[in-house]
N, C-alpha and C positions, 0 to 999 in steps of 0.2 A: 592788448595782446594779438600779434601778428600770427594770422594764418597761412601756413604756408600749402600752396595748392600744386598737386600735381597733375602730370598730365602723362596719359601712354603714349606711345607711338603713333603718329595719327592723328591725333587727338587735338584740336586750338587750344592753345596754351594761351593763358592771359597775357594781353598786349596794351597799346596804349589806349585802343578803342575800348577795352574791358574797365581798364583804369577810370575813364572820364566818364563812361556809363556808371560805374560804381560811385563815383566821388556826386553825380547828379541824383543816384539812388540818396546816398545819405542826405541829401536834402529836402527829402520828401517825408512828412509825418505820417508814420503809419500808427493806425488806431489800433485797440485792441481788437484781438480777434481778425485783423488784416489777413487776407487772400493773395498772395501774390505767383505770378506765372512767369517763368524766364523760358524764352521760346528758344530753341537752338543753343541750350546752354553748355555745350562741349565740356570743359574741365569741371564745370558747375561754379567756378567761383563767384559767378553775379548771383546764383541760389543762394550758395554760402553766405554772401554778403548781405543778401536780403534778411534770413534768418536772424544774422547779427545784428541788424538793424531795427529787430522788433517784430517781424512778420511772425503770426500764429501760424500760418502755413504756406509754404513753398511748394507748386508742382513744377519741376525742371524737365523741359522736352526737348530729345534729340531724336533725330534719325539713325545717326549712329550707335551700333552696340558701342561698340569700344567708348564711345563719349559717356553714354549711360553709367558704362560699369566705372568708369571714372569717377563720374559726379557723385554717385553713390558711394565712392570709397572716401573724396573730398568731404563729403557731407558727414560721413561718420568720424572721421578722422577729426573732423573739426568739433564734434559734438552734438551735431545739429540732424543726426539720422533719424529722428523722429518727427522731426519737422520739416526736411525737403524729403519730397516723395519725388523719384525720376521715372519718365514713363519714355519709352520707344515709341517711336512715331513720326509722321510727316508733319512738320509743322505743327499746325493747331488742330490736326485730327483726334489727338489722345484726349484734347480736353472741350470737344465738340458738346454744345450745351450749358457750359458753365458758365458763370460771372466772377469776375477777380477784381481787385480794388488796385491792385497796381499790375502791370504787365513790362515786363523788360524783353528788347530784343537786341541783340547785336548779331545781325543777319549777314550772310554772304553778299558783298558790295562791288568788289572787284569788277571791272569790266572786261570780259575776257576773249579772244577771238573766235573762241568757240561758241557757237550761239547754243548749244546743248551742254543743259547743267549734267555735272559728274555726277554719277549713280555711286560710286565708292571711292574711296580713297581721301586723303586730307585734303585735295582741292574742295570737297564740299562745302568746306567751312569758309570759301574766299569767293569762290567763281561764282558769276551769276550772267551770266549771258552778255551780250555786245554791249550794253549801255548799262551792265550792273545793276539793274533793276528788278530782275526776275522775279528775287524774293520780296524785296522791300516794299513791291506795288503788291503784292498777294496778304502783306501785313497789313499794310494799309488799308486795302479791303476788307480783312476779315477780323481785325483785331477789336475795331469800336463796338462790333457785336458780342464782343467778350466782356466791357468794362460794364460793372455795376453803374449807379446815380453816383457822381461825382469821381470815377474809376479814373485813372490816371496811367497812359501810354508813354514809357520811354523808350525812345530810339535812338539807336547811334547809326552814323554810316557816313560814308566819304563823300564830299562834296563833289567830285568828279562824276556821280550818278546824279547828280542834281538836286538842290534844295527845295527848288520852286513847285517841282511835282509833288514831293512830300508833304509839303504845306498845303498844297492844294486837294489834295486827294482826301487829307485827314479832315479838313474843312468842310468839304463836301459831305462828309459822313457826321456830320453835325457836333463835331469836337471843336473846344477852343484851342488852338496851337499857337505856342512860342517856339523861338529858337533859343535854348538855355546857356547853351556853351558853343565855343569854336576854339578849335586848336590844330598848330599846324606842327605835324611829326615828318619823319624822315621816311623816305620810301623804305620798306622792307624788302625782302629778294624777290619775292613774286613782282612787285612794283618797277623794280629795277630790271628786273628781265623785261617786264614788258614797255618799258621808256618809249621804244623804236614807236612799237604799235600804236601807244596811247598818242604818242606825238604826231603819228599819223594821221589819226583819226579827231584831232585838234583837242583832245580832252587834258592835254599838257602842253606848255610853251617848250622852248628847246633848252634844255639844261636844268630844266624844274627835277629836282629831288625831294622835294616834299607835298604831301597830300593834306588837305584840311577834313578835319573829323568834325561832323555837327552832331548836336544832340537836341531832339524834338521832344517836346514834352506836350502832349496832347490830352486833355480832360474832359470828360464828358459832364456837361451840367449838371 
């Protein structure tokens, strides 16, 4: 059965990064009673995918009220309203002190000329400061503390914001880290608009019109 996902205006709709992370999710065996966290859920597509994959409980978090409402709607329409619980809050604050078997994250990762993170509007879903790592670094520092024994963190972001720092940070937190997937996708509207700036920063080469998406799998022993 195909589940249709809706997105209210201003909410990040499922795109290539959503699809590649959903594919990685399908490769994870979820044991009976598995507790899953979807950070920055947006439309709730990954939370619904986790419920379909067999998670007993899915907690989805987003700072955007519109995203929270959208994710709740999509969970109910898909028949998982009792499994998926959507909470509003900044990143991991709503789940402080909890432990999860699996954490999913498709965070903002697009480098931006504006070093300040947006506090409102759709750009919150992609702008991530000058190097694109403002949110990725926070997740690498804090998600390991949410994983139970054997817990897995699946993270996707663009290679433009660096793969080595992500591997290094997660390894330093005591996790076993692998890059499980890479794929090239055409630039979307935001990347096309910023191509000149990205080229001036040395992040892309002249004429480049694709970016590489990278999926990281980090597991607590």
